[in-house]
N, C-alpha and C positions, 0 to 999 in steps of 0.2 A: 270723501276720499281725501287723503292728505295732500296730494298734488293739487287737486281742484280747490281744496280749502286754502292753500297758500296762494293760489292764483287769484281767488276771490278777494283775499286780503290785499294783495298787491293792487288789484284794480280799484278797490275801495279807497286805498290811501292815495292812489294816483288821482282819483276824482276829487278828493279833498284838496290836494295840492292845486289842481286846475282851478277849482272854485276860488281858492284863496288868491291865486294869481290874477283872476278876473275881477276881484273885489277891491274896493278901496281899503286902506288900513283901518279906517273907522268902522267899516262894515264888518271886517274880519275880526275885530277885537271887541265888539260890543257884546257883553254877556247878558244873559237873561237873569233878572233878579229873582231871588228866592224870598218867598213871603214870610216864612217862619224863622224864628230865632232859635238856634240850636240850644239843646240842654247843655248845662255846664260840662257834664262828662268828667273824665279823670285824666290825669297826666301820665298814668302808667296802666297798661303797657304802651309802648310806642307803636306807631303804625295804626292800621285800621282793624278794630276788633268787633266782630258781630256777636251779639248775645241778646236774647229775649226781645227780638223784633227791632233792635236798634243797633247802630254802629257807632262806636267811639273812635274818634280820630285824634291822634296826638303826634305833634311834630316838635322836636327839639330845635330851637332857633334862637339862641340867647341874644344875638345882636340885632334881631329883626325889630322893626317898628310896627309892622302889621303883617298878619298872615291871612290870606284868603284861601279857603277850600273851594275847589272848582269841580262841579259835577258835570258829567257829559251824558246826554241821553243817547238813544239809539240813532238819532239823526245827527249826532255829534254837536248838538247845540249845547252851549256852556252856561252854567249857572254858578255864580260866585257868591260865597257866603263868608263874611269875615269871622274868624275865630276870636271870640271876645274874652276867653278865659286863658290865663297864663299862670302856670305854677312851676316853680323851679326851672325856669327858662323853657318850659314846654307849653306850646299853644295847643289847646284842646277843646273839643266839643263833641256832644253825642246827638245823633240824628235818628229820630224814629222813622220807621218805614224805609230806611236805607239798608239794603242787605247785600248778600253775595251776588257778584256779577256787576255791581255798580262800578262804573269807571270814574276815576277822579284824578286830580293833581293839585298842586299848590302854586300859589303866587306869593312870593315873599318880598315885602317892602323893606327898604333900608338904604343906607348911603352907598352910592357908587364912589368908592375911594380906593382904587387899586394900589396907590402908594401906601395905604395902610392895610392892605391885604383884604379889603372888603369889596365884593362884587355883586351886590344886590341889584336885581333888575326884575321888577314885577311884570315886565313884558314877556318874561320867559316862564312857560309852564314847566313845573318841576315834578319829577317823580318823587314818590314817597320812598325814602331810603329803606323803609321796612315793608314795602309792598311784597305780598306773597305771590302775586301774579301780575303780569304786565301784558297789555294788549296793544298791538299796533307796531309800526315800524318807524325808524328815524329816517327822515328825508333831508338830505343835505341841501342847504342854501348858502351861497357864499356870504360871508359876513360883510357888514357895512362898517367902514372905518377900520382903525387899528385895534389891536388886542386890548388896549386900555381905554377905548372909546365905547360908551354904552350903545348897544344895538337896540333901538326902541321898537323894532318890529315884533309883532306877536308871534311867538313860536308855536302856538297850539296846533296849527295845521300840520306841523312837521314832526311832532314828537309823539312817542307812545303815551299810553294812559296807565296809571296804576289801577288795579282791580281789587275790590273787596272780596276776600275769601273767607267763608265761614267754615264751620265744622262739616266736612263732606261725609261724615259717617262711615269713613272707609273701614272695611272689615279686615284688620290685620290677621285675624284668626290667631293661630299659634305662632306667628312669626317671631323669630328670635335671631339675633345676630349669630352668624356661624362661628365667630371668634376663632378663626384659624390662627394658631400660634405663628409667630414670625418665622421660625425655622421651617415650618411646613408651607409657607406662603410662596406662591408663584403668581406673579402679576402679569396681566395681559392688557396693554394700553390700547384703547380703541376710541373711535369717534362715533357718537351715536348715529349721526346721519350717514356717514360714509361706510359704515360697516354693513348696512343692509340695503343700500340703494340698488345694488346689483345682485341681491340674493334671490335665486330663482324660486325658492320655496316660501319666501315671505310674500303675502298678498301685496299687490302693487300699492294699495292705499295705505299700507302700514310701513312701507319701506322708508327709511330715514327717520323713524320716530321711536319714542320710548316703547310703544307697543310692538314695533318691529323687533326691537332688541330682546323683548321678552318672548318672542315666538319660539315654539318648541324646537324648530330646526336650528335656530341660533344657539339655544341652550345646549342642544345635543352636541353641536360642534365644540363648544367651549368645554363642557364636561368630558367629552371624549378625548379632547386634547390633553387634559390633565391639569389645566390651570386652576387656581383657587380663588382668584380675585380679578375683577375687571376694574381698570382705572380709566374712567371716562374723561376725555378731554372736556373743557369747560361746558357746564350745563347751566350755570347762572345766566340769567338773561343778559345778552350782549348785543351790541350793534356793530355795524361796519364803520370803519374810519372814513372820513370825508374824502380822502384822496382815492380810496378804492371805489366809493360810490361814483365819483366823478369819472373814473375810467371805465365804469360799467361792470365792475367786479364786486366781490363781497369778502368779508372776513369769514373764512371757513373754520379755522381752528377755534375761535371764540375767546381769545385772550384780550377782550375789550369789554369788560363787565360794566353793565348799567345797574342791575339789581342783584344784590347779594342774597336775597331770600327767594327769588322767583325762578322756577325752572324755565329754561329757554322755550318760548312759546312755539317757535317754528318746528320743534321736535315733537309736537303733539298732533295726533290725528283726530283727537276728540274735541278740541276747541281751545280758545284762548281766554275765556272769561272765568278761569279757575279750574277748568277741566284738565289743564296740563298738570296741575298738582296731583289730582287723582291718578292720572295716567302714569306719572312718575312713580308714585307709590306702588302701583300695580307691577311696574317693572322691577322695582326693588324686591317686592314680595316674591315674584317669580324667580329671581336670581337666588334668593335665600332658600327657596324650596329645593333647589338642586345643589345647595351647599356653596354657592358662590358669594363672595363678599363684593360690595360695591364701594369703590374709592373714588372720590371726586377730585379732579384737578381744579383747584380754586385759585382765583386771581384777586387777592386783596392788596397787592402792592401798588396798584394804580387803578384808575377808572377810565371810562370811555370819554370823559370830558377833555382829555388831552391837555395841551398847554394853554396859555392865556388866550390864544386865538381860536381855541376849539369851542365846540358847542356848550352852552350852559343848559344842562339837563337835570341836574339834581344837586349834588353836594356843593358845587361852586356858588350856587345861588342861595343856599341855605346858611352855610357858614364856611366860607372859603379857607380862612386861615386855620380853622380847627381841623378840617378834613384833609388838608394838603400840607406838605412841607413847603414852606416858602422861605425865600432868602431873607434872613433877619436884617440884612443891610439894605435890601430893596424888596419889600413884601409884594411888589407887583410881579416879581419873578418866582417861578416854581423851581424847587430843587428836583432835578430829574435823575434818579438813580435807576430808572427802569427802561429808558430809551423810548418812552411813550409821550413825554411832555409833562408828566406829573408823577408824584410819589405820594401814596396815601399815608397819612400821618397816624400810624398805629401807636405812636407814643402819646397822643392826646387822649385823655380819659374817655371822652364820649366816642371818638372814632374807634378806640379800642373796644369799648362796650358794643358798638355796632358789629364789629368783627366777631366778638365772642358770642353775641346773641345769634348771629347768623350761623356760626358753626354748631352751636347747641341745637338750633332749630333743625338743621339738616340731620343731626343724629337722633334727636328725640321725636321729631314729628315725621321725618322722611325716612328714618331707619337706615341711613348710610353708615358704613363701617370705618370710614377713615378719609383722610385728605392728603393730597399732594399739593404743597404750597409753591406756586410759581414764584420765582425770584424771591425766595424766602429771606435772603439777607436784607432786602429792603424793608421787610417788616420788623427786623430786629434793630433797625437804625434809630438812634436817639439823635435827632437832627442830622449830624454828619456821620458819626461813627457807628459801625455795627457793634451792638452790645448784647452779648449772649446772656447777660444778667439783667437786661432791660425789662420794661413792663410787659411786652408781648410774650416773651419767653416765660417770664415768671407767672403770669396769669394762666397761661396754657397749662403749666406744670401743676398749678394749684387747683385747676378746675376738675371737679369730681366726674364730670361727664367726658370731657375731652381727653383727659389723661388715660382713659380706658380704650380709646380707639387708635387706629393706625395713623401715625403722623409722619409724613415724608416731606423732606425739604429738597427743593432745588437750591443747593447751597451756594448761590452766588447771585449777584446783580451786576449792573454795568458800571457802578460807581467805584471810586477808589476804596480799596480794602474790602471789596465785596466778595471776593473768592474765599469761601469759608468751608471747603471740603474738609471733613474730619473735625470740625469745630463745634457742631451743634450739641445741645445737652442730651442727657441719657435717654429721654423718652423718644427721641427723634431717630429716624433712619434718614439716609441721604442718597440721592442720585450720585453714584460714584463715577464721575467722568474719567477718573484715572483708570478704572477698569476698561471703559470703552476705548480709550486711546491705546492702552497697552495691548489689548487683545487685537485691535485692528492692526497695529504695527507688527505684531508677531506674525499674523497670517498673510501679510503682504511682504514679509521677509525683511522688515526694516526696524526691528525692535532693538538692535544693538545688544543682543544677549538675552538671557532668560531670567536675570535677577529680579526685575520688576514683575515679570510674569508670575513668578512663584508667589509673590505677595498677593497678587490679584486672585490667583487660584485658591488661595488659602484664607480668604476673608479680609484681606487688607489690614492686617494687624498694625502696619506702620502708620495707618491713619486713625484707627479706632481703639486700639488696645490701651494706649497710655492713660486714658481717663476713665477706664473701667467699663467701656462699652463692649458690646458683643459682636460677633461676626455678622449678625443680621442687621447691624447698623448700615451695612453696605448694600444698597440696591444696585445689583450688577446689571448692566445693560450694554448692548453693542449698538443698537439703534433705538430711536424714539421718534415721536411725531415730527420733530425738526431734524433735518439732515436727510441723508440717503436712506432708503429702505435697504434691507439686507441684500436683496437681489441687485439693487443699484450699486451697493458698496463693492460688489465684485464685477461690475459691468461698466463703470464709468470712472475715468480719472479726473474729470472736470465736472463742475455743476453746469446745468443747462436750464437756467431760470428765466429765459427770455419771455415766456408767457406771463410772467408776473408784472410785466410792464415797467421794469426798472433797468432795462438794458443789461441784464445779468449782473448787476452790481450787488444785489441783495444775496443773502445766504453766505455761509462761511466758505472760505477757500481751504480751510484745514480739514479736509475730508478723510485723509489717511485711507484712501481707497485704491483699488487696483483693478483695471479693466481686463487683465489677462491677455492683452495684445490687441483687442478690438474694442473701440469705443461704442457702447450702446448695446441694448438688448434686442432680441428678436422681436420684430414688430415695430420697432422705433423707426418712423419714416425718415429720420435724419441719420440713421445708422446704416452701415453696409451689412453685407451678409456675415453671419457669425458661424465659423467652422464648427462642426460637431465636436471636435476635440476641445475647443474652448468652452462650449456649452457643458461638456462633461466635467471639465475642471472647475467651472463656476459652481456647478451643483455640488461637487465635492467640497468646495470652500464653504458653501452654505451649511453643509453638514458639519464641517469643522467648527464653524462659528457656533452653531447650536450646541454641539457637544461641549465646547469650552464653556459656554454660558451656563448650561443647565447642570453641569457637574461641578461647578465651582462653589466653594463655600460662600455663603451670603444669600441674599434674596434675589432670584433671577426675575428680570422683567423683559418680556417679549413685546414686540410691536405687532399689532393686528395685521394679519396677512403675510407676515414674513415666513410663516410655515407653509405658504402656498405660492411663494414667488411673486408677491405683489411688487409692481414697479411704478414709479412716477416718471419714468423716462428721463432720469437724471436731474429732476427738479429737487433740490435739497432745501427748499424753503416754500413749500406749497401752501402757505397760509391763506392764500386768496384763490385757491383752485377748488371750487365747489362743483366738481365735474368728474368725469371718468379718470382724470389724472390721479385723484386721491381716493376715489371709491374702490373698495376692495372688489377685485375681480374673482368671483367664485368659480369661474370656468377654468382657472389655472390649477384647480385641485388635482386633476389627473396628471397634468404635466409635471407637477412637483410632488407627486405621491411619495417619492423617496425621502424628501425633506419632512413632509407631514408625518409619514410613518415613523421616521427616526425621532421626531419631537415627542410623539406619543410614547415610544419606547423609553426615551431618556427620562421623561417625566414620571413614567411608571417606576423606573429604577430609583429615581430620586425619592418618590413617595414610599417605596418599600424599604430603602436602606438609609438609616440615620447617619451612616458614615459620610454621606453627601450633604447632610443637613446639620452640621456641627453648631452647637449652641455656645461653645467656648472655643477660644483660639487654641491652635496647636502650640505645643511647647517644644517639639523636637526631641522629646525624651520619653521613655516608657512610663506608664502609669505605675507599674510594679517593677521592682528590681529584677533584672534578667529578661524582661519582656521586650517586645518590639517597640520602637519609637512610635508615637502616635502618627507621625508623618515622616516619610523618607523621600529624599530628592536624589534622583539617579542620573548619571551620565550614560551615554550609549554603551560604555564599557561594562555596565552592570554594577559599577562601584558608586558609592555615595559621592555627591558633588563635593569638591573641595574649593578652597578660595580661588584657585586659578580658574576652575570651571565657572564659578560665579562671576568672575570679572572678565571672562572671555567674550568680547563684543561680537565675535563671529558665530557664537554658539546659537543654534536654532532648534535644538532638540532637548526636551526635558521629560524625565519620567517622574511621576508623583505617585508614591505608594501611600494609600490610606489604610491604616490598621483598624480592623473591626473591633479589636480588643483594646484600642487606644482612645476610645470615646470618653472624654472627660466629664461630660454632663451625666446626670443621673436620671432615672425614670421618675414617674409621678410619686412612687412610694419609696424613693431612695435607692432603688435597685440599680445595679450596674447595667449598662446597655452594651450588649455584645452583638456585633454584626459581622457580615462577610467583609473580607479585605479586598481591595482593588488596586490595580496598577494602571495608571493612565499615562500613555505616551503621547506627546504632542510634537510633531515634526513639521516645521514650516519651510524646510530646505527645498531647493529646486531639484535635488538629486535624491535617489533612494539612499537609505542608510541602514546598516545593520546595528541592532541593539541586542544586548545580552540581558536576559531576564534574571533578576537577583535571586540568589539561592538562600539557603537557611541563614539566619532565623526568619527571613521574610516569608518564604514560601517554598514548597517543594513541587508545586504544579500550578499551571496557569491555564484558564479557559477563556477563549475569546468571547466577549460579550457584545462589543460594538467595534466595527471596523468601518471608518468613514470612506474607505475606497469602495465599499459595497454600495452600489446604487440600486440594489434590488434585482438587477438583471444578471449579475455575475460578470458583467463586461469588464469592470475594473478591479474587482475584489481580489485582494491578496490572499484571503484566508478561506474563501469558499471552495477553491479548487483542491485544497489539501486539508490537512488536519486543523482542527480548531482548538486542540489541547497541546500544551507544550510543557516539558519538564523544566524545572528550575535550572538555570545555567544555559538554556538553549539560546541560540542566536536566531533572531527573527528580523526579517527585512521589513522596515517601514517604507512604504512607498512615499514618494515626494508629496509634500503638503497633505499630511494625513494624521488622523488620531486613531489610536488603538486602545481600547479599554479591555482589561483582562481581570477575571475574578481569580484571586490568589487563594490557594489552599495548601 
């Protein structure tokens, strides 16, 4: 069982640490000699490659003076073998009778010269940068001396092992990538472990694993919701930072990568000696069988080795200055554009090769469908400046495999000039935080008008149109893994991150949230009672947010559990909360059936009607002379917005008319695409307002499709008590803080 499997591993590694602490340094570091000399092998491919009863090992280490390959048996005894062959700066050797499941690592000898950017230390057991599987946990031990002093203690008892992975003979059958077009894509961001840990229909032993995510009950929920792609928080092998381990917590999100090729072992129910690779493949295959794409959130901008005082686990001990950006004036210092202590040097040819090899591996061998790049601006830096014409962007665009998959940028980092929203090349889409901020401000009544809202609703042409990109360059989102959940967004004014152990200093203070008069959700032990009227208004606001997100032009991204009222009790930075704070609570489905049902309806509408999935930007004019404009913007008077309306900072009501005969893109065979037309009203004001429905040439009749005042019970609904069809020119009352979608005919 997964829970017992993880418990056994923790106990095993605890015994290792205890034994080491009770042994002398000489006892702990004495390896068992190997009697045979390895065959020469080959310098390519890098990593461990098993074939014909032998495994070839190849490690790029141009400045090393010696490289030892270290084998570990089931008792964790170590055998060291020097690699005697070196070709093109690659140390290599081939070993007969070494096969899949064998655990290993490297010790790399060379000068300890931090002032020159060199940090070789053979006392440190190093991961293979190309390891396809990793076994074991990282155990933190306080360093001896300062960051520029060599720590000569053996690290083997405290670090994971690389694992040889062979051809597992996995049967992909007829698996093929769904290749959902960008304009049809709806992304659902989720955490592999947190999504199923509390799922009642997933067997207990599979909860929190790749197998659990592939369970039919999970797939049924995802497909029934109407999403087309899951975006998985990091699944590359990661470890927890030292300060988290010291305080007894762990890195839950996973943005602390150790192995760029290895699926995270703790998400595997089947084992950690290569079994995790097969289990991951099975999950992808199951997703593909129901038409879902799998997108990975990848962290190539930094590694788990942190700053100069962090642990030496892999890259630092192999070639520090090649793998990391170091200060040219003081190579002992790292350039930190990520806030983690280091920045991966994607401008170096070999480091760049590693990233490209990793990306291609996940596409060709693991069959994933795309990537979301964490802090992507850091990858585009050439030493200091972000360079969209630099090596990383150029190689991606030229790669015949990678240019065919989905590429999503988090278009910023923490360094100067790092905010690059709207600046990535054509192949890329971007997390559009301008959409997030504008929509949050609108529904809390603090947007300062509707000018910016119109841009966000229509695909953010102000950000993406000037260089020939399309509306689907914008990944629209209101919430993500970092920040408030959607329910918390309407329930908390302030962050409540005390459980993170940083005295509530962590996490952003720019939440743009509104608690609607009461701080906290029902069930929060630190919150008071929540009046029923506040609960109803919060539910309506959830429906408003979902309607805005899912009917806007661009690619919508939802966060897992938002459709069923997931809460983190006000924690907006729950990166270290591997517990019920972050795990999706499936028992909320009934309580938030109104939100879940509306999301299903909205996504069905989006899938059925291309007018909500524009592939080209609106131009505000008819396609043919005398026709309707492709988009119309309306004031409550029923007249089109004029300059005064657009510059009215107190305006909180906007009508958007989408013309079904104004779709500018063509069908697969060049045919015109004709759809129904729709009028969407968004009103964030505290008071009801009357709006006039536009007359001809826009429409002669309007039918209500979605009314966010309707919670399914009829308690608040404006339109359920009376008619749901209105003639053009009719006056309709919009309830305070509501959306109304009408089909125009």
